Steps between C-alpha positions, in 0.01 A plus 500: 500500500143569610613585853761741362237655269265562795780649710603741222143623458484584871847657503438726200150607598489875580265435795599163636465572874185306562439225751200280450346153488751240371764753400527800272360315197256282702667192355656362818855588387709726725807681359728422797844360418788366707281248681599168653482204261499258793381547858657370821348175629295692759387752237603862436566724799189647661563875504190588701155377593192711582201330656260794530415604144144366524354199322524518125535321169655792312859532381762725666657764273794739538507862382800727564638249752178496704302175533122532464255228594127487573335305781173445683486652848215529753325226299330753271760751379754488217823668608814583299834496684828656394828357636864586443753258353564351845134434575440802728146638475496852356122551488172323448166620368148360485369533144187286470251263651613144440314238300222381731455138389728198458874574517466863612878546510634798304541406135598789271873562451598870505592668172749782562622765257618861538455488880134399473355170618195353323290235673171316464341425837324180589154653450592657166612857570787640291736724698811706429735571790823695543813298578581761765295361786210362295300825479194451280515686167172378351244222533238351267233231525482364142339169596210690656487789252484274194309208654790264452486129571738291709544127469452277807835567668492879462759764408858395437599768248830688500475840330643527148648834391542655158683824414203702622252271672431258783281218368231300676303200377134529603329218313123525480258648248607867499869474416790256513795733566522857633794741496571772757763772473796383705556834675146630551267199489290662228316249281667498158297234321300183542485215252180341380388195694587158364292331770606259771647554845848630574743211534770444762779578251679833494530652153819572305613767253673399176612672180398370160406649161613844615256497793506443871245228568348404834448124533191446716343173611140478616300194599410463132768645277856601423475862383742744335430866577674807356673662799470846342120519487335181628391376158448124483744367238395136524338249733518122506263280696727262692250310715375324189798269558419440869327230697270605787759459777659841571349637180638843412707537817803676349759580768828528307626813323551422128849452359585688179780461247520623140127526449418173677289485819503204739219443751418218738219446749554199728230241581596274209413773248731523197781752475489700176729707280350769276658724238402863443462599135753737344255790523406419859127463433449123543651190658511137398563183699839338426492205737349347814683302768317272742782472758601849619179595684658735754266583788623844617879471528593689184724401208847589375627492140874437464688412182192381314353290783217572743543383860231468767300260712208280401180437696376154591248642748479789748792372708709289261701566187824437312749725317534520124671656202332567164652612170384853410491449123332161477312449827671165547554397862873473568446329836267472799656395831395483868665718765295531820194674350401793281606858569646821358799567276721801429842539333817707527858482373422200278352286778150400607359520852219260596296557817258218576184596680443226759825462694681819400789326326705720267716371213770656288448341159712497186286562188507172310266379227604138556431457872421668832849598617495612863827646627419599860206507740397630842178532698340826614441516874246736652164641403171319459254375241571385144815625329313680223683834489745514209863571599694791351865596456645848561844624604630141503235405755246222455185634668251236613173577669310232694181633654599768752875431475748649254843342455796647311776263388840616378553329162786721377806317371 
């Protein structure tokens, strides 16, 4: 029922042509239907493989049948590439200097709407490009202009859009969130500062109490901000529940359903569910769960259950399911190691980060029910990029390689 509800929202939306981080609603659920419910023993058919997209940890997206992906080239430059549905390069464009410290690979996933591409570069610039060849429309430096603060591993943000604005989390003492006009780049508003550095988690936009609310995570807080004007609606200090290890290192976009917000941090920190008040001006903690400490692989909510991976340490983890209403752990089971999860057509897709194994999983609150598996070949480095599903293709990025698998029934 929840999957159907999400699909109907996207279908009925007057402006639903948007491609972005973890799908149109940023919840990891893709509206594709007619997909295989079981794969051949060798895995789904490889439609094409590109090995020259540049090193990256970002997610591939599709907009108007064109595949867009960012990658690190020449060791110092973030480049966005556009390919057709058969993997042929249409164009590529340098848009930023890459992050200069550990893991410099391109991180930010493109956000694309109305033929404009929005990107955050590795060193913090916010750019808007045209889908026709990548021509630059406007560029801003909010991290510099507002004296923002990164955490240790740098910028990982994917731009969030509202009806009018492109949003950017700065962190720091001047402001927490700034809004630029999507077409012109003009500054529309800046919120007050709630302190703390910007986190690694991309924000999400939800509707509650007659408002559109931006859910922002910093190194200190979970914050609700009015998307219309930047007013802080509420803030909750979340690191009060944390131990010192990985303290405040939020990397997962929050899940939202009927006024409830789910967040999790990794590093043995508790997962938490909050509820927004009926008037949208406060939140309260409903439950904590000590098992589902997802590192950076994202979460999916299907039929009242949350699915994701747990974190035993930086390289090890299990997979788990937790009940949305109660916070009770349905199960925790090993399968290789931790990784990312998405969903489509009523099925889950697990992608573990060490060996590149992919699983087609039946949602089940009683057990980990794996239907089919295969292993990604090609690329380099950890398998940290989240997969995506468009046009009945499972798109998997591993370092500088992009693979497209035909998963249509």
